[in-house]
C-alpha positions as CSV (number, residue, x, y, z in Angstrom):
1,M,231.7,200.1,288.8
2,S,231.1,197.1,290.8
3,A,229.9,193.9,289.8
4,A,226.8,194.3,291.8
5,S,225.8,197.6,289.6
6,V,226.0,195.5,286.5
7,R,224.2,192.3,287.4
8,Q,221.1,194.7,288.5
9,P,219.9,195.5,285.2
10,T,220.2,192.6,284.1
11,A,217.9,191.3,286.8
12,C,215.4,194.0,285.5
13,A,215.4,192.8,282.1
14,K,214.6,189.8,283.2
15,R,211.8,190.8,285.2
16,R,210.4,192.9,282.0
17,V,210.4,189.9,279.7
18,R,208.9,187.9,282.4
19,N,206.5,190.7,282.8
20,G,205.7,191.3,278.9
21,A,202.7,191.1,277.0
22,A,202.8,187.7,275.0
23,L,202.0,187.7,271.6
24,V,199.7,185.4,269.7
25,V,200.0,185.1,266.0
26,A,196.7,183.2,264.7
27,L,196.7,182.0,261.1
28,L,194.2,181.6,259.3
29,S,193.7,179.2,256.4
30,L,191.7,179.6,253.3
31,S,190.8,176.9,250.5
32,P,190.0,177.5,247.4
33,L,186.6,176.9,245.4
34,A,187.1,173.6,243.9
35,S,187.2,173.6,240.2
36,A,185.9,171.3,237.7
37,G,188.2,169.4,235.7
38,C,186.8,169.0,232.0
39,I,188.2,166.3,229.6
40,R,186.9,166.2,225.8
41,L,184.5,162.8,225.1
42,A,183.8,164.1,221.2
43,P,186.7,164.6,219.1
44,G,185.1,166.6,216.7
45,D,184.9,170.2,216.7
46,Q,182.3,172.5,215.8
47,D,181.7,174.0,212.4
48,L,179.5,177.1,212.6
49,T,178.5,178.1,208.7
50,V,175.6,180.1,208.6
51,S,173.8,181.9,205.9
52,L,170.6,183.9,206.1
53,T,169.0,187.2,204.6
54,M,168.8,190.3,207.1
55,P,166.8,193.4,205.7
56,N,168.3,196.5,205.2
57,L,167.1,199.2,207.7
58,D,168.7,201.9,209.3
59,L,168.4,200.5,213.1
60,P,171.9,201.2,215.1
61,D,172.7,198.8,217.2
62,R,169.8,197.4,217.1
63,R,170.5,193.1,217.5
64,F,169.0,191.4,214.6
65,T,169.3,187.9,215.3
66,V,172.0,184.9,217.5
67,L,172.9,182.0,215.0
68,R,174.0,179.2,216.2
69,S,175.2,175.4,214.3
70,G,177.5,172.4,214.2
71,S,177.0,172.2,218.0
72,V,179.6,169.4,219.3
73,T,176.8,167.9,222.1
74,G,178.3,166.4,224.9
75,G,182.0,167.3,224.1
76,Y,183.3,167.5,227.4
77,Q,182.6,165.6,230.5
78,C,183.1,168.0,233.8
79,D,183.1,166.9,237.2
80,S,181.4,168.7,239.9
81,G,182.9,172.4,240.7
82,Q,183.2,175.8,238.5
83,N,183.2,174.9,234.8
84,A,185.4,177.8,233.5
85,F,186.7,178.1,229.7
86,L,188.8,180.5,228.4
87,T,188.0,181.5,224.2
88,E,190.4,183.2,222.1
89,L,189.3,184.4,218.7
90,P,192.2,185.2,215.8
91,F,189.6,186.8,213.7
92,S,192.3,188.7,212.0
93,G,190.0,189.9,209.0
94,L,187.7,192.0,211.3
95,T,187.8,195.3,212.3
96,Y,186.7,196.2,216.0
97,E,183.8,199.0,215.4
98,R,182.5,199.5,218.9
99,E,180.8,198.3,221.9
100,I,177.1,197.6,221.8
101,T,175.3,197.0,225.1
102,D,171.8,195.2,224.5
103,A,169.8,193.8,227.2
104,G,171.9,194.2,229.9
105,R,174.7,192.7,227.9
106,T,177.5,194.6,226.5
107,Y,179.1,193.3,223.0
108,S,182.7,193.9,221.1
109,V,181.2,194.1,217.3
110,Y,183.4,193.9,214.2
111,S,182.4,194.3,210.7
112,L,184.4,193.2,207.3
113,G,184.0,196.4,205.5
114,P,182.5,200.1,206.1
115,R,179.0,199.1,205.5
116,S,178.8,195.6,206.2
117,P,176.6,193.9,209.8
118,L,177.9,194.5,212.7
119,I,179.3,190.9,214.3
120,G,179.4,189.8,218.0
121,F,180.3,186.4,219.4
122,V,178.4,185.0,222.3
123,H,180.4,181.9,224.0
124,L,178.0,178.9,225.4
125,V,178.6,176.5,228.0
126,D,175.7,173.9,228.5
127,A,175.0,171.0,230.6
128,V,172.4,168.5,231.4
129,D,173.2,166.8,235.3
130,L,172.7,163.1,235.6
131,S,169.1,164.3,237.7
132,G,168.1,166.0,234.3
133,G,168.4,170.0,235.4
134,R,169.8,171.9,232.6
135,S,172.8,174.5,233.5
136,Q,173.7,177.4,230.7
137,D,175.5,180.3,230.8
138,S,176.9,182.3,228.1
139,V,178.7,185.1,227.9
140,P,179.6,188.2,224.4
141,V,183.5,187.6,223.9
142,G,185.8,189.5,222.2
143,R,189.7,188.6,221.5
144,R,190.1,186.6,224.3
145,H,187.7,185.9,227.4
146,R,187.1,184.2,229.8
147,N,183.7,182.7,230.3
148,P,183.4,181.5,234.2
149,G,180.8,179.1,233.3
150,F,178.7,177.6,236.3
151,V,179.0,175.7,239.6
152,S,178.2,172.2,238.6
153,P,176.9,169.7,241.6
154,A,177.7,166.6,239.6
155,T,179.6,165.3,236.9
156,E,178.4,165.6,233.9
157,G,178.5,166.2,229.9
158,V,178.7,169.6,229.0
159,S,178.7,171.4,225.3
160,V,180.8,174.4,224.7
161,N,179.5,176.4,221.6
162,L,180.1,179.4,219.8
163,A,177.6,181.5,218.3
164,V,177.5,184.9,216.0
165,V,175.3,187.8,217.0
166,L,174.3,190.3,213.9
167,F,173.5,193.5,214.4
168,F,172.4,196.4,212.4
169,R,175.1,199.1,211.8
170,G,172.6,202.5,210.9
171,G,172.6,203.2,207.5
172,A,172.5,201.1,204.1
173,M,174.4,198.2,204.4
174,E,175.8,195.8,201.7
175,S,175.6,191.7,201.7
176,I,178.5,189.5,202.9
177,P,179.3,187.0,200.3
178,L,180.4,183.5,202.1
179,T,183.4,184.0,204.0
180,S,185.4,182.2,206.4
181,L,186.2,184.4,209.4
182,G,188.8,182.0,210.8
183,T,188.9,179.6,213.8
184,A,188.4,180.1,217.2
185,T,189.4,178.1,220.0
186,S,187.9,177.4,223.8
187,W,189.5,175.2,226.4
188,D,189.0,174.3,229.7
189,E,190.8,176.9,232.0
190,N,192.7,174.3,234.2
191,D,193.9,172.1,231.3
192,P,194.8,174.1,227.8
193,S,195.2,170.6,226.4
194,Q,191.3,170.0,226.6
195,S,190.7,172.6,223.9
196,I,187.6,172.6,220.9
197,Q,187.9,174.7,217.8
198,H,185.0,176.4,216.3
199,H,185.4,177.1,212.6
200,V,183.1,180.0,211.3
201,S,182.0,181.1,208.4
202,L,179.2,183.6,207.5
203,E,177.1,184.8,204.7
204,V,174.5,187.6,205.1
205,N,172.5,188.3,201.7
206,V,171.1,191.9,202.4
207,P,168.6,193.7,199.9
208,T,169.8,196.8,197.9
209,L,168.1,199.7,199.0
210,T,167.3,202.3,196.1
211,C,166.1,206.6,196.2
212,T,163.9,208.2,193.7
213,L,164.8,210.8,191.5
214,A,162.1,213.2,191.0
215,D,161.4,215.5,187.2
216,S,162.8,218.6,187.6
217,S,162.8,221.5,184.9
218,Q,164.3,225.0,184.5
219,S,164.0,227.9,182.2
220,L,166.9,230.3,181.3
221,D,166.7,233.7,180.7
222,P,166.5,235.1,177.7
223,V,169.9,236.4,176.4
224,S,170.7,238.7,173.8
225,A,172.2,237.8,170.3
226,D,175.5,239.9,171.1
227,L,176.6,237.4,174.0
228,L,176.8,234.6,171.6
229,A,179.0,236.6,169.0
230,A,181.6,233.8,168.3
231,A,181.3,230.2,168.1
232,G,181.7,228.4,171.8
233,S,180.9,231.4,173.5
234,T,178.4,230.7,175.9
235,A,175.9,232.8,178.4
236,G,173.1,232.5,180.9
237,E,174.2,229.9,183.2
238,K,171.7,228.7,185.6
239,A,171.8,226.1,188.2
240,V,169.2,223.0,187.7
241,A,168.8,220.8,190.8
242,V,167.5,217.0,190.7
243,A,165.7,215.8,193.7
244,M,166.5,212.6,195.1
245,T,165.2,210.6,198.2
246,C,166.9,207.9,199.7
247,P,165.2,206.2,202.7
248,S,168.5,205.4,204.4
249,A,171.8,206.8,204.6
250,N,174.9,205.2,202.7
251,V,172.9,204.4,199.7
252,D,176.0,203.8,197.5
253,V,174.8,205.6,194.1
254,E,176.0,205.6,190.4
255,M,174.6,208.2,188.1
256,V,174.7,208.9,183.9
257,L,173.3,211.5,182.1
258,T,172.2,210.9,178.9
259,D,170.6,213.0,176.0
260,A,166.6,212.3,175.7
261,N,166.9,212.9,172.2
262,D,169.7,211.5,171.1
263,A,171.0,208.2,172.8
264,G,174.8,208.4,171.0
265,N,175.3,211.6,172.4
266,A,178.6,211.5,173.9
267,G,179.6,215.4,174.2
268,S,177.6,218.0,176.4
269,L,175.3,219.5,174.3
270,L,171.7,218.7,174.0
271,T,169.8,217.7,170.8
272,P,167.1,220.5,170.3
273,A,163.8,218.6,171.7
274,G,160.4,219.6,169.8
275,G,159.7,223.4,169.7
276,S,162.6,224.5,169.3
277,D,163.4,226.8,166.5
278,A,166.5,228.9,167.6
279,G,169.6,228.4,165.2
280,G,173.3,228.4,166.1
281,V,172.6,227.8,169.6
282,R,172.3,225.0,172.1
283,L,171.8,224.1,175.3
284,E,175.2,222.6,177.6
285,M,174.9,220.7,180.6
286,L,177.6,220.8,183.4
287,R,178.3,219.2,186.1
288,A,180.4,220.0,189.0
289,G,181.6,222.8,187.1
290,N,182.5,220.9,183.9
291,P,180.7,220.3,180.7
292,V,179.4,216.5,181.4
293,Q,179.9,213.7,178.7
294,F,176.8,212.4,177.7
295,G,176.6,208.5,178.7
296,Q,179.4,208.6,180.8
297,R,179.2,207.2,184.2
298,W,180.4,208.6,187.7
299,Q,180.1,207.8,191.3
300,H,177.9,210.1,193.3
301,G,179.4,208.6,196.4
302,W,177.0,207.3,199.7
303,S,173.6,209.4,200.3
304,S,172.3,211.2,203.0
305,K,169.4,209.9,204.5
306,G,166.2,211.8,202.8
307,S,165.8,214.5,200.3
308,Q,169.1,215.8,198.2
309,D,170.3,217.4,195.4
310,V,172.1,215.9,192.3
311,P,173.2,219.7,191.0
312,F,173.8,220.6,187.6
313,I,174.1,223.8,185.3
314,A,172.4,224.6,182.2
315,R,173.7,227.1,179.8
316,Y,173.1,228.4,176.4
317,R,176.5,227.8,174.1
318,R,176.9,229.2,170.5
319,T,177.5,226.8,167.6
320,A,179.0,227.2,164.4
321,D,175.4,227.6,162.3
322,A,174.3,231.0,161.9
323,L,172.7,232.7,164.6
324,Q,168.6,232.2,164.7
325,P,166.6,234.0,167.6
326,G,164.0,231.3,168.8
327,T,163.6,229.1,171.7
328,I,165.8,226.4,172.4
329,I,164.5,223.5,174.5
330,G,166.4,220.2,175.2
331,E,165.6,217.1,177.4
332,A,168.1,214.8,179.6
333,V,167.9,211.7,181.1
334,L,169.5,211.1,184.6
335,T,169.6,207.2,185.6
336,A,171.1,206.5,189.1
337,T,171.7,202.4,190.2
338,Y,172.9,201.5,193.6
339,R,174.5,199.0,195.3
């Protein structure tokens, strides 16, 4: 191979480089939106202690009220720009229930028990600028959340607060005694050292709902003497239902059955009432298949909404006395208490 044959491709290569397209790279510089810096002005924290009475209404997920107190006015001074805050709510005593959307906002709601009102939280950023204008932003918050705040045109004083939002849970509710929910913390997104604490205590008084009981009577069919031949034998069982009507579900009902003609009777046999002339037989009351014990309370449990039956059974029971045909009448009183 000659030297000329080697140099020719080199020359062609040089021409390709000279004739090739030039590569132009454009660099785009992006500048983030300036964030405001906030410093604490007032050293105090927020003491959010609220106490109120809430009606016991069956309004599932309906908002009742927003509660604010203990505001630290002008707690921050923030530079112009974006005022964003982070919040953290380590309320370990609260149980998460569900999400509720109200007026276009979605709240994470919690409870202190199976019948407590539902509790949500709102973080508020409130400022009055030097020109007298007002800026405000509030967002529902959960365990940890970012409140983007608003863009401030100038240096201004800013109040940062936490509010409690109460919702009806649906069904009967019970009161919340004065309870410390714990301490939440919020801080300037750019400087965690500039934090404020929110000590939250809540008391909600909810009136107790009651139900109504209707009178009930039942006639047992006549039975022949041979069915009650021996003391202790029973016959003629028949269901007896007492109608209870409740304005809401989840009313917690406790009951007690007593002998109307002998308040001290602790057995299951009713004392014969006026008009009785049979002998050697009494009327016996049963609940859940077992003889009752008059005067002994039991938990009926949570009610349904509307009318429901409280079931019993009545039957004849032979006593040790001589059997005498006739009529036997018994009367019982059912009493319900609520919480």
